[in-house]
C-alpha positions, 0 to 999 in steps of 0.5 A: 734218490733221496731228493725224489723221495723228499719231493714226493713227500712234499707233494703228498703233504701239499695235496693232503693240505689242499684236500683238508682245506677244500673240505674245510672250505666246503663245510664252511660254505655249506654251513653258511648256506644253512645259516642263511636258510634258517635266518630266512625261515625265522624271518618268514615266521616273524613276518607271518606272526606280524600278519596274524595280529592286528589292532582293533579299535571299537567305538564307544556305544551309547544307547537308551534302555528300560530299567526294570529292577535293581537288586543287591541279591543276585538270586532275586535278580535272577528270579526277576529275569526268569519271570519277565522272560516267562511273560515274553520280555527278553530281560538281561542283567546289564550290571552287577553290584548292584544287579540292574535288570533292563529290557531293550537297546534303543538308539533314541530316548523317545523310542525307549520311552515308548517301549517303557509305556508298553512295559508299564501297560503289562504291569512292569515298572520301568525307568528309561536310562542312558547306558554308555559303554566305553571305546576299546582298543585291543591287539587281536592275534591268532589264526582267525584275526580277520574273522574275529575283528569282523565279528566284533566290529559288526556287533559294535556297529549294531549296538552303536545304532547302525540300521540293521538293513544297512549292516545286512547290505554291507554283509551281502557278499560277506555274511559267510565270513561270520560262519564257520569255526570260531574259538569257544570264547567267541561262539556265543557272540557269533550265534547271537549276532547271526540269529539277529541278522537272520530274523525278519523283524516286524517292528511294533511299539508294543513288542519291539523284538529287535531292540530286545534281542540287541540287549542280548547281543550287548550282554554278550559283547559286554562279557566278552570284552571285559572278561576275555580280552585285554584292553590296550588302553589299560 
């Protein structure tokens, strides 16, 4: 009788051990499944992060412009800009310390010379000068990587001398890509570029509005790339 009771106890203990072992194994197995899922999720997030960043290379920009003033004092420079704009000339401050005021972005010196003659005829002293803006390399990241790089590349192409009609042809099916929401940092450049692309310019030697508008684009491009983006080359 005692042997039977002892056997029953052993069987009960054995069953309990099996039960505990089974629960332990089941818990461990679920834990492994959970760890696997979390690892997969982390890997997916890392992959997404990698996909939302890109290296953007912007070529050097070289152009000719008409310099119309150099000032040590910013207030005097601002007054000249306002005075010229009141006359219909789209002047921009392209450098600081000293403050250099210019009009127009021209791919060739000859075109800048013709424009300077129109300025002189209007009583404005002008000197033709070459402007060089260095090539840049940036790591662009965020939710609008493709749109941001597309915006900067298009602006760079126009400033680099690419014909506006060629740019429009390239954008024929993708112009809407430049529309929509951009971060506040890029909105001024976006609106300036779109205004140029939407304008039907009438090219004349005396009042070349397209090349004047390009200097406004250059100024926005210059401010954006020097103040808001981190250059990978530095």
